[in-house]
C-alpha positions in Angstrom: 98.7 100.7 105.4 101.9 99.5 107.7 104.4 97.4 106.0 102.7 94.5 108.2 99.0 94.7 106.4 99.6 92.9 103.5 101.5 95.8 102.0 103.4 93.7 99.6 100.2 92.0 98.2 100.9 90.8 94.7 104.8 91.0 94.8 107.0 87.9 93.6 110.2 87.4 95.4 113.3 85.1 96.1 115.5 85.1 98.9 118.5 83.1 98.5 120.5 81.7 102.0 116.7 81.1 103.3 117.1 78.1 105.4 118.0 79.8 108.4 119.2 83.5 110.2 118.4 86.9 107.9 117.3 85.1 104.9 114.6 82.8 106.9 113.8 86.0 108.7 112.7 87.7 105.4 111.1 85.0 103.8 108.6 84.6 106.7 108.1 88.3 106.7 107.6 89.0 102.9 105.3 85.8 103.2 103.2 87.7 106.2 102.9 91.0 104.1 101.8 89.3 101.2 104.3 88.4 98.8 104.2 85.2 96.7 108.1 83.7 97.8 110.5 81.5 96.0 113.2 80.2 98.7 116.7 79.0 98.2 119.6 77.4 100.3 121.8 74.4 99.8 119.8 72.8 103.0 116.9 71.0 101.4 115.4 69.5 104.5 115.7 72.6 106.1 114.3 74.6 103.2 111.5 72.4 103.2 110.7 72.9 106.6 110.8 76.4 106.3 108.5 76.7 103.5 105.9 74.1 105.2 105.9 76.5 108.5 105.2 79.3 106.0 102.0 77.8 103.8 101.0 76.7 107.1 100.3 80.8 107.5 98.4 81.0 104.6 101.9 81.9 102.6 102.6 81.7 98.9 106.1 79.7 98.9 108.2 77.4 96.7 111.5 75.9 97.3 114.4 76.0 94.9 117.1 73.9 97.1 121.0 74.3 95.4 124.1 76.4 95.7 123.1 80.4 94.7 126.5 80.2 92.8 125.5 77.8 90.1 123.7 79.0 87.2 121.5 76.6 86.1 120.0 77.1 90.0 120.1 80.9 89.2 117.6 80.1 86.1 115.7 77.7 88.1 114.9 80.4 90.8 113.4 82.9 88.2 112.1 80.4 85.9 110.1 78.6 89.2 109.1 82.2 90.2 107.1 83.1 86.9 105.8 79.3 86.8 104.5 79.3 89.9 103.2 82.8 90.9 102.3 84.2 87.3 105.3 86.1 86.6 108.7 87.4 87.1 110.0 88.1 90.0 110.1 91.9 91.3 111.7 91.5 94.6 115.0 89.5 94.7 116.7 89.5 98.2 120.4 88.1 97.4 121.2 87.1 100.9 123.1 83.8 100.5 126.9 84.4 101.8 129.3 83.1 104.9 131.8 84.5 106.9 135.3 84.2 107.6 137.3 85.3 111.1 140.2 87.0 110.4 142.6 89.2 107.8 144.6 88.4 105.0 147.3 87.7 107.7 145.6 85.2 110.2 142.6 84.1 108.5 142.3 80.3 106.5 143.4 80.6 102.8 141.8 77.4 102.0 138.5 79.3 102.9 139.0 82.1 100.6 137.9 80.9 97.5 134.5 80.1 99.0 133.9 83.1 100.7 134.7 84.8 97.2 132.3 82.4 95.4 129.4 82.7 97.3 129.5 86.4 98.7 130.4 88.2 95.5 130.4 85.7 92.4 126.9 84.2 93.2 125.8 87.5 94.2 126.6 89.3 90.9 125.2 86.4 89.2 121.8 86.7 90.3 122.3 90.5 90.0 122.7 90.1 86.8 119.9 87.4 85.6 117.3 89.0 87.7 118.1 92.8 86.3 118.0 91.3 82.7 114.5 89.8 83.4 112.9 92.8 85.7 114.2 95.0 82.6 113.6 92.7 79.8 116.7 93.6 78.1 119.2 91.2 77.9 122.9 92.3 78.6 125.2 91.6 75.5 127.1 88.4 75.3 130.8 88.7 76.0 132.8 89.5 72.9 129.8 91.0 71.2 130.4 94.6 69.8 129.1 97.2 71.6 125.1 98.6 71.2 124.7 101.3 69.1 123.0 102.9 72.1 121.6 101.9 75.4 118.1 100.4 76.1 115.6 103.2 76.3 114.3 104.6 79.5 111.2 103.6 79.6 108.3 106.8 79.2 106.1 105.5 81.6 107.2 104.9 85.1 105.8 101.4 86.3 103.3 101.6 88.7 104.4 98.5 90.8 107.8 98.7 92.6 110.9 96.1 91.5 113.4 95.7 93.7 117.4 93.8 93.9 118.2 94.0 97.9 122.0 93.2 98.7 122.6 91.9 101.9 126.0 94.0 103.1 127.5 94.4 106.1 129.2 97.2 108.0 132.6 95.3 108.0 132.3 96.2 103.8 132.3 99.9 104.6 134.6 99.8 108.1 137.6 97.8 108.8 137.0 95.4 110.9 139.4 93.7 113.6 137.7 90.4 113.6 136.8 89.5 110.0 138.4 92.3 107.0 138.6 89.0 104.4 135.3 88.7 104.8 134.9 92.3 104.7 137.0 92.7 101.3 133.9 90.4 99.8 131.2 92.5 101.4 133.3 95.7 100.1 133.3 94.2 96.4 129.1 93.6 96.7 128.8 96.7 97.7 130.8 98.4 94.7 128.9 95.8 92.6 125.4 97.3 93.6 125.9 100.7 93.5 127.4 100.2 89.8 124.1 98.1 89.0 121.8 101.0 91.0 122.7 103.6 88.8 122.5 101.2 85.3 119.0 100.1 86.3 117.4 102.7 88.4 116.7 105.4 85.5 114.6 102.0 83.9 112.3 101.5 87.2 114.5 98.6 89.1 115.6 99.7 92.4 119.1 98.6 94.1 119.7 98.4 97.4 122.1 97.4 99.8 121.6 96.8 103.4 124.4 96.6 105.9 123.7 94.9 109.1 126.4 95.3 112.0 126.3 92.4 114.6 123.2 90.2 114.1 122.5 87.2 116.6 122.6 83.9 114.0 124.5 81.2 113.4 126.8 83.2 111.3 129.3 83.8 113.9 129.9 80.0 114.4 130.3 78.8 110.8 132.3 81.8 110.2 134.9 80.6 112.7 134.7 83.2 115.4 136.1 82.0 118.7 132.7 82.0 121.0 134.4 83.5 124.0 136.1 86.6 122.8 133.6 87.1 120.1 130.6 86.3 122.6 132.3 88.9 124.8 132.1 91.4 122.2 128.6 90.9 121.7 127.7 90.7 125.2 129.1 94.2 125.9 127.1 95.7 122.7 124.0 93.7 124.1 121.3 93.9 122.8 122.5 92.6 119.2 120.4 92.9 116.4 118.3 89.7 115.2 117.1 88.3 112.0 113.8 89.9 112.5 115.4 93.6 112.8 116.6 93.3 109.4 113.6 91.6 107.9 111.7 94.4 108.5 113.9 97.0 107.0 113.7 95.0 103.7 109.7 95.4 104.5 110.5 99.2 105.0 112.1 99.5 101.4 110.0 97.2 99.2 107.1 98.8 100.8 108.1 102.2 99.4 106.0 103.6 96.4 107.8 103.0 93.0 109.4 106.3 92.5 110.9 106.5 96.0 114.1 104.3 96.8 116.0 103.8 100.2 119.5 102.8 98.0 121.5 102.2 101.3 120.7 101.1 104.5 123.3 100.9 107.6 122.3 99.5 110.8 123.5 98.7 114.0 122.8 97.2 117.6 122.5 100.7 119.2 125.7 100.0 121.7 128.1 99.2 118.7 130.3 101.7 117.9 132.3 100.3 115.3 132.4 98.5 113.0 
């Protein structure tokens, strides 16, 4: 069975940042492959339009609008999945994020907090909440004494895969001349995802970092890149990636047997040398 032939039937997914770009493409692809999908973004009207289009093609979809960094929104996404689709999410795509042009020297410092809030803190909140529910063991409360022993590794391997996928970036691995401030946030996300993988993998939860290079979307304009100079760079490496290219990789990772894990995937346009 190919990943396009309802390979994910029965899976229950959450996708943040799903009102446009990579998140929207992933949500559409997951629904087309048979997964039930909770989609999230701040733009409620745009989110509803995406949901309507998915439903019109026979997809099962529910919306939770709001800031993915708010604790109440994180809980609402997970609760909605359980209520609407009959069980806990087993495929969580941590995608919500935003870029920022420049380095620590020349980027806009008034944007720093927002960049780290959505790219790092919001991602960490969803990663933690999703992994708690997938494993079925709550993390210790802050200040609580350490447990006598860690949670037991399950003796029976789960028949169905459970996935947390985090959207990183090539600039989180390689210093970017365009956006090293944003890249530092993605570097933090890579570190968080790998640490979570080491904790959750033995308990049957796959944590994957997907690291795209240049993707054509509204990301560049929101991040403040100069349309002339950055546009020339994109043209020089054309064809750049599309959101649908990233969505295909998500399907590939999610459709592997439960005992197989592609835990890091870096993808670039073929002509992109760096970063």
